[in-house]
C-alpha positions as CSV (number, residue, x, y, z in Angstrom):
1,M,9.3,66.2,16.6
2,N,7.0,63.5,15.4
3,S,8.3,59.9,15.4
4,I,7.1,57.6,12.7
5,K,6.0,54.2,13.8
6,P,7.1,51.5,11.3
7,A,4.3,49.4,9.7
8,A,3.6,46.0,11.1
9,T,5.3,43.2,9.2
10,S,3.7,39.8,8.9
11,Y,5.4,36.5,8.7
12,G,3.8,33.1,8.5
13,A,4.1,29.5,7.2
14,S,2.0,26.4,7.0
15,L,2.9,22.8,6.2
16,V,0.9,19.7,5.6
17,Q,2.4,16.2,5.4
18,A,0.6,13.0,4.6
19,R,2.2,9.5,4.6
20,S,0.6,6.2,3.8
21,R,1.9,2.6,4.0
22,Q,0.0,-0.5,3.0
23,S,1.1,-4.1,3.0
24,T,-0.9,-7.0,1.5
25,A,-0.1,-10.7,1.7
26,A,-1.9,-13.7,0.4
27,K,-0.9,-17.4,0.4
28,L,-2.7,-20.4,-1.2
29,T,-1.5,-23.9,-0.5
30,V,-3.1,-26.8,-2.4
31,T,-2.5,-30.5,-1.7
32,T,-3.6,-32.9,-4.5
33,A,-5.1,-36.3,-3.9
34,E,-1.8,-37.8,-4.9
35,G,0.1,-35.7,-2.3
36,D,1.6,-33.1,-4.5
37,T,1.8,-29.6,-3.0
38,V,1.4,-26.2,-4.8
39,T,2.0,-23.0,-2.9
40,L,1.3,-19.6,-4.4
41,S,2.5,-16.5,-2.4
42,F,1.8,-12.8,-3.1
43,R,3.2,-9.8,-1.2
44,Q,2.9,-6.2,-2.0
45,K,4.1,-3.1,-0.2
46,T,3.0,0.4,-1.1
47,Q,4.2,3.7,0.2
48,A,2.9,7.2,-0.7
49,R,4.1,10.6,0.7
50,F,2.8,14.1,0.0
51,E,4.0,17.4,1.4
52,A,2.8,20.9,0.8
53,G,3.9,24.1,2.4
54,E,3.6,27.9,2.1
55,A,5.5,30.7,3.6
56,Y,5.1,34.5,3.4
57,G,6.9,37.5,4.6
58,P,7.4,41.2,3.8
59,T,9.0,40.5,0.5
60,G,6.5,38.0,-0.9
61,Q,5.4,34.4,-0.6
62,A,6.5,31.0,-1.7
63,S,4.8,27.6,-1.9
64,V,6.0,24.1,-2.6
65,A,4.3,20.7,-3.1
66,R,5.9,17.3,-3.7
67,G,4.9,13.7,-3.6
68,A,6.4,10.3,-4.0
69,Y,4.9,6.8,-4.6
70,R,6.6,3.4,-4.4
71,Q,5.3,-0.1,-4.8
72,Q,7.0,-3.5,-4.5
73,T,5.4,-6.7,-5.5
74,K,6.7,-10.2,-5.0
75,V,5.1,-13.4,-6.3
76,E,6.4,-16.9,-5.6
77,I,5.2,-20.3,-6.8
78,S,6.4,-23.6,-5.3
79,I,5.5,-27.0,-6.7
80,K,6.5,-30.2,-4.9
81,G,5.6,-33.3,-7.0
82,N,4.4,-33.8,-10.5
83,L,1.1,-32.2,-11.5
84,S,-1.1,-33.9,-14.0
85,D,-3.1,-31.9,-16.5
86,A,-6.3,-32.6,-14.6
87,E,-4.7,-31.4,-11.3
88,L,-3.4,-28.3,-13.0
89,E,-6.8,-27.5,-14.5
90,D,-8.5,-28.0,-11.1
91,I,-6.0,-25.6,-9.4
92,K,-6.6,-23.0,-12.1
93,N,-10.4,-23.3,-11.5
94,L,-9.9,-23.1,-7.8
95,I,-7.9,-19.8,-8.1
96,A,-10.5,-18.4,-10.6
97,N,-13.6,-19.2,-8.5
98,P,-12.9,-21.0,-5.2
99,T,-16.5,-21.4,-4.1
100,E,-17.6,-23.0,-7.3
101,A,-14.5,-25.1,-8.0
102,A,-13.8,-26.6,-4.6
103,P,-16.9,-28.9,-4.4
104,K,-16.5,-30.1,-8.0
105,T,-12.8,-31.2,-7.9
106,T,-11.8,-34.8,-7.6
107,T,-8.0,-34.3,-7.9
108,L,-7.5,-31.9,-5.0
109,Q,-7.5,-33.2,-1.4
110,S,-7.4,-29.8,0.4
111,F,-6.5,-26.2,0.2
112,D,-5.6,-23.4,2.7
113,F,-5.9,-19.7,2.0
114,A,-4.6,-16.8,4.1
115,Y,-4.9,-13.1,3.4
116,S,-3.9,-10.0,5.4
117,R,-3.8,-6.3,4.7
118,R,-2.5,-3.5,6.9
119,T,-2.8,0.3,6.2
120,D,-1.1,3.0,8.2
121,V,-1.8,6.7,7.6
122,D,0.1,9.6,9.2
123,L,-1.2,13.1,8.7
124,R,0.5,16.2,10.2
125,S,-0.2,19.9,9.9
126,A,1.5,23.0,11.3
127,Q,0.8,26.7,11.0
128,F,2.2,29.8,12.5
129,S,2.1,33.5,12.0
130,L,3.9,36.5,13.5
131,E,3.3,40.2,13.5
132,A,6.4,42.2,14.0
């Protein structure tokens, strides 16, 4: 009597995940010659996620992909004192072109600018297969 050996059956799967987070912050503080203070703050957080996977077995295969994106932005303006039209115009020019406006202004005493950006990326991949 001959025995029949069953055919090999294959199973497998793969998965790829990617995540990204980024935060950006900027702050400009301007002090006028009269002592008024203007502070402009900007914060932004961005998150992105992507996943893709595939699986196969003796009855077929399936695949899936999905992603998500989210962004939050916050802007704050603080004014202490009373700005004249000339001070307001000098601040607008400073924001538009700091290297050109700063030496020309007479109504602004000083300004301070800070900027930061951070990016984190996480990438993961997995794969397996099995012959039965």
